[in-house]
C-alpha positions in Angstrom: -148.6 -26.4 46.6 -148.2 -28.6 49.6 -148.4 -32.1 48.0 -149.3 -33.6 51.3 -152.4 -31.4 51.8 -155.5 -33.0 50.3 -157.3 -30.9 47.7 -160.7 -30.8 49.3 -162.2 -29.0 46.3 -161.4 -32.1 44.1 -163.3 -34.3 46.5 -166.2 -31.9 46.4 -166.1 -31.7 42.6 -165.9 -35.5 42.3 -168.8 -35.9 44.7 -170.9 -33.3 42.8 -170.3 -35.3 39.6 -171.2 -38.7 41.1 -174.4 -37.2 42.6 -175.3 -35.8 39.2 -174.6 -39.2 37.6 -176.9 -41.0 40.0 -179.6 -38.3 39.6 -179.8 -38.5 35.8 -179.5 -42.3 35.7 -182.5 -43.0 38.0 -185.7 -41.2 37.0 -189.0 -42.7 38.1 -190.0 -42.9 34.5 -187.9 -42.3 31.4 -191.1 -40.9 29.8 -191.1 -38.1 32.3 -187.7 -36.4 32.6 -187.0 -32.7 32.6 -185.0 -31.7 29.5 -181.8 -30.7 31.3 -181.7 -34.2 32.8 -181.8 -35.9 29.4 -178.9 -36.5 27.0 -179.1 -34.6 23.7 -180.8 -36.8 21.1 -177.6 -36.7 18.9 -175.7 -33.5 18.1 -175.6 -30.8 20.8 -175.4 -31.0 24.5 -177.4 -30.6 27.7 -176.1 -30.3 31.2 -176.4 -34.1 31.5 -173.9 -34.5 28.7 -171.3 -32.6 30.8 -171.3 -35.2 33.6 -169.2 -38.1 32.2 -166.5 -35.9 30.7 -166.3 -34.0 34.0 -165.6 -37.3 35.8 -162.8 -38.2 33.3 -161.4 -34.7 33.7 -161.4 -35.2 37.5 -159.6 -38.6 37.0 -156.9 -36.7 35.1 -156.5 -34.1 37.9 -156.2 -37.0 40.4 -153.6 -38.7 38.3 -151.4 -35.6 38.3 -151.7 -35.2 42.1 -151.5 -38.8 43.3 -149.1 -40.3 40.8 -147.1 -37.0 40.7 -146.7 -37.2 44.5 -145.7 -40.8 44.3 -143.0 -40.0 41.7 -141.6 -37.3 43.8 -141.6 -39.6 46.8 -139.3 -41.9 44.8 -141.7 -44.7 43.8 -140.3 -46.8 41.0 -141.9 -46.6 37.6 -142.3 -50.4 37.6 -144.3 -50.2 40.9 -146.5 -47.4 39.6 -147.2 -49.3 36.3 -148.2 -52.3 38.2 -150.6 -50.2 40.4 -152.1 -48.5 37.3 -152.7 -51.8 35.5 -154.2 -53.4 38.5 -156.6 -50.6 39.1 -157.6 -50.5 35.4 -158.3 -54.2 35.4 -160.4 -54.1 38.5 -162.5 -51.2 37.2 -163.0 -52.9 33.9 -164.0 -56.1 35.6 -166.5 -54.2 37.8 -168.0 -52.7 34.7 -168.4 -56.1 33.1 -170.0 -57.4 36.3 -172.6 -54.6 36.2 -173.2 -55.2 32.5 -173.9 -58.8 33.1 -175.8 -58.7 36.4 -177.9 -60.7 37.2 -178.0 -63.2 34.4 -174.5 -63.0 33.0 -175.4 -64.1 29.5 -171.9 -64.1 28.0 -173.2 -64.3 24.4 -174.8 -60.8 24.7 -173.1 -59.1 27.6 -172.2 -55.5 26.8 -168.4 -55.2 26.7 -168.2 -51.3 26.5 -169.6 -49.2 29.3 -169.1 -46.3 31.6 -166.7 -48.1 34.0 -165.0 -49.8 31.2 -164.3 -46.4 29.5 -163.1 -45.0 32.8 -160.7 -48.0 33.1 -159.3 -47.7 29.6 -158.9 -43.9 29.8 -157.4 -44.0 33.3 -154.9 -46.7 32.3 -153.9 -44.9 29.1 -153.6 -41.4 30.5 -151.8 -42.6 33.7 -149.2 -44.5 31.7 -148.7 -41.5 29.4 -148.2 -39.3 32.5 -145.4 -41.6 33.7 -143.5 -41.4 30.4 -144.2 -37.8 29.1 -143.8 -34.3 30.4 -146.7 -31.8 30.4 -145.7 -30.2 27.1 -145.6 -33.6 25.4 -148.9 -34.5 27.0 -150.4 -31.3 25.6 -149.2 -32.3 22.1 -150.5 -35.9 22.5 -153.9 -34.5 23.6 -154.0 -32.3 20.4 -153.0 -35.3 18.3 -155.8 -37.4 19.8 -158.4 -34.8 18.8 -157.0 -34.2 15.3 -156.5 -37.9 14.5 -160.1 -38.7 15.6 -161.5 -35.7 13.6 -159.6 -37.0 10.5 -160.7 -40.6 11.0 -164.4 -39.6 11.5 -164.7 -37.0 8.7 -162.2 -38.0 6.0 -162.0 -41.8 6.0 -164.6 -43.7 4.1 -166.6 -46.3 6.1 -166.2 -49.9 4.9 -169.4 -51.1 3.3 -169.7 -48.3 0.8 -170.5 -45.4 3.1 -168.9 -42.0 2.8 -167.5 -40.4 5.9 -170.4 -39.5 8.1 -171.5 -38.9 11.7 -174.8 -40.8 11.7 -175.5 -43.3 14.6 -175.2 -46.6 12.8 -173.0 -45.8 9.8 -170.1 -43.8 11.1 -166.6 -45.3 11.3 -166.7 -45.9 15.1 -170.0 -47.8 14.8 -168.6 -50.0 12.0 -165.5 -50.8 14.1 -167.5 -51.7 17.2 -169.7 -54.0 15.2 -166.7 -55.6 13.5 -164.8 -56.3 16.8 -167.5 -56.6 19.4 -170.5 -58.0 17.4 -173.5 -58.6 19.7 -171.8 -57.2 22.8 -172.8 -53.5 22.2 -175.3 -51.2 23.9 -178.6 -53.2 24.0 -180.7 -50.1 23.2 -179.1 -49.8 19.8 -177.3 -53.1 19.0 -175.5 -51.4 16.1 -173.3 -48.8 17.9 -172.2 -48.0 21.4 -171.8 -44.6 23.1 -168.7 -45.9 24.9 -167.3 -47.5 21.7 -163.6 -48.2 21.0 -162.7 -45.5 18.6 -164.2 -42.7 20.7 -161.9 -43.8 23.5 -159.2 -41.8 21.7 -160.7 -38.4 22.3 -161.9 -39.5 25.8 -158.2 -39.9 26.6 -157.7 -36.3 25.6 -160.4 -35.3 28.1 -158.4 -37.0 30.8 -155.2 -35.4 29.6 -156.8 -32.0 30.0 -157.5 -32.9 33.6 -153.9 -34.0 34.1 -152.6 -30.6 32.8 -155.0 -28.9 35.2 -153.7 -31.0 38.0 -150.1 -30.2 37.1 -151.0 -26.5 37.2 -152.5 -26.9 40.6 -149.3 -28.5 41.9 -147.1 -25.6 40.9 -145.9 -23.1 43.5 -147.8 -20.3 41.9 -150.2 -18.1 44.0 -153.6 -19.6 44.5 -155.4 -16.6 42.9 -153.0 -17.0 39.9 -154.0 -20.6 39.6 -157.7 -19.7 39.6 -157.1 -17.0 37.0 -155.2 -19.4 34.8 -158.0 -22.0 35.0 -160.7 -19.4 34.2 -158.8 -18.0 31.2 -157.9 -21.4 29.7 -161.4 -22.8 30.5 -163.1 -19.9 28.7 -160.7 -20.4 25.7 -161.4 -24.1 25.5 -165.1 -23.5 25.7 -165.0 -21.0 22.8 -162.7 -23.2 20.7 -165.2 -26.1 21.2 -168.1 -24.0 20.1 -166.1 -22.8 17.0 -165.1 -26.4 16.1 -168.7 -27.4 16.6 -169.6 -25.6 13.4 -167.7 -28.2 11.3 -167.4 -31.2 13.7 -170.6 -31.1 15.9 -170.5 -31.4 19.7 -171.8 -34.9 20.3 -171.5 -36.9 23.5 -172.4 -40.2 21.9 -169.5 -39.8 19.4 -167.3 -38.0 22.0 -166.3 -35.6 19.2 -163.2 -33.4 19.4 -165.3 -30.3 19.7 -167.1 -32.0 22.6 -163.8 -32.6 24.4 -162.8 -28.9 24.2 -166.3 -27.7 25.1 -166.7 -30.0 28.2 -163.1 -29.6 29.3 -163.5 -25.8 29.2 -166.7 -26.0 31.3 -165.0 -28.5 33.6 -162.0 -26.3 34.1 -164.2 -23.3 34.9 -166.1 -25.3 37.4 -163.0 -26.6 39.0 -161.6 -23.1 39.3 -164.8 -21.9 40.9 -164.9 -24.8 43.4 -161.2 -24.5 44.2 -161.6 -20.7 44.9 -164.7 -21.3 47.1 -163.5 -24.3 49.0 -159.7 -24.3 49.2 -159.0 -20.5 49.0 -162.0 -19.0 50.8 -162.5 -22.0 53.1 -166.2 -22.2 52.6 -167.0 -25.7 53.6 -170.7 -25.3 54.6 -172.9 -27.6 52.5 -170.0 -29.4 50.9 -169.9 -32.4 53.2 -172.4 -34.6 51.2 -170.2 -34.1 48.1 -167.1 -35.0 50.0 -168.8 -38.1 51.3 -169.7 -39.1 47.7 -166.3 -38.1 46.4 -164.3 -40.3 48.8 -165.9 -43.5 47.6 -166.9 -42.4 44.1 -166.4 -45.6 42.0 -168.0 -47.9 44.6 -171.0 -45.5 45.1 -171.5 -45.4 41.3 -171.3 -49.2 41.0 -173.7 -49.6 43.9 -176.1 -47.2 42.3 -176.3 -49.4 39.2 -176.5 -52.6 41.2 -179.4 -51.3 43.4 -181.3 -49.9 40.4 -181.0 -53.1 38.5 -182.1 -55.2 41.5 -185.1 -52.9 42.2 -186.2 -53.4 38.6 -185.8 -57.1 38.7 -187.8 -57.6 41.8 -190.5 -55.1 40.7 -189.8 -52.6 43.5 -189.0 -49.7 41.3 -192.3 -50.1 39.4 -194.2 -50.4 42.7 -192.5 -47.4 44.2 -193.3 -45.4 41.0 -197.0 -46.5 40.8 -197.8 -46.6 44.5 -195.7 -43.9 46.0 -194.2 -41.3 43.7 -196.8 -41.0 41.0 -199.8 -40.6 43.4 -197.9 -38.1 45.6 -197.2 -35.6 42.8 -199.6 -33.9 40.4 -196.9 -33.7 37.8 -195.2 -36.8 36.4 -192.1 -34.8 35.8 -191.9 -33.8 39.5 -192.7 -37.4 40.6 -189.9 -38.7 38.4 -187.5 -36.1 39.7 -188.4 -37.0 43.3 -187.7 -40.6 42.6 -184.3 -39.7 41.3 -183.5 -37.5 44.3 -184.6 -40.3 46.6 -182.1 -42.7 44.9 -179.4 -40.1 45.4 -180.2 -39.8 49.1 -180.3 -43.6 49.5 -176.8 -43.8 48.1 -175.7 -40.8 50.2 -176.8 -42.7 53.3 -174.7 -45.7 52.3 -171.7 -43.5 51.4 -172.0 -41.7 54.7 -171.9 -44.9 56.7 -168.6 -45.8 54.9 -167.3 -42.3 55.5 -168.2 -42.3 59.2 -166.4 -45.6 59.6 -163.4 -44.4 57.6 -163.9 -47.0 55.0 -162.5 -45.7 51.7 -162.6 -48.3 49.0 -159.9 -47.6 46.4 -160.3 -49.8 43.4 
């Protein structure tokens, strides 16, 4: 692979993921959401539960390509470590800002979060990539999944609870309460879907992306690369479904079976997009996703900022009651139309940045 050539399919895939994130996070009413656009209540998965691990998978692919190219260009490990830590800190700080906006009550501000998890996973996986070869990374990924499985299913929970996978009494929830106290997800207050312990398997998700990126950077034939991704993706999907029988697929707990399941689907999707965009050269209809993908983190942050501001000033409620709800006979369709409008608003902002060649790399 020409390491100087940009992998357009990765930008498209990243943009698709960001657009999906914005769509599922911004319904007109949380009481009216189509089932595929909701997270599973607990065990199990919907298409919405695929989105976040897809993004971490893409982060891994990007690590292999960007940092791999820098290493080959002779960049010092010290310089790369400094860049990795700087980027991780900025993303984490941005996540804290969004958690606190607009009141910034430091006594209750949520410390975990989506951007915070991206920060920790990116930093951990990128540093591992600097020090270990692909075979070692593969073994580290397996170790992450097995260790997490053992901790969650074999280790008794302090307080007199047997090992369990219930929301408030599992080991991860206990650890979050012990270390983060009142700084957890406000909807639960007793556990957090981006908690500390489940960061371990989330790193494995990113490692799966790194290994995919390493595969894409080899000199193998493009069709061989696609075939490899399809075979491994299908195998991971099946393994995830098998493990699900004893360690249920669960996005909130980021279970090991969930990692295999979503990494498998993510690899299949990457293979399909790579075949369609980079091999077949079919670019029609992909530009909006490229636009999103080129400023992914900033667009996601702006989405949260805009949604929170609209809620605070009452604009979101007014739009729902005065525009979307009256315009559609079905509350479900009205809610979906609101979400699509939010996606288009963010696409407009992203397009302005793209047209002016402003690419904000945090």
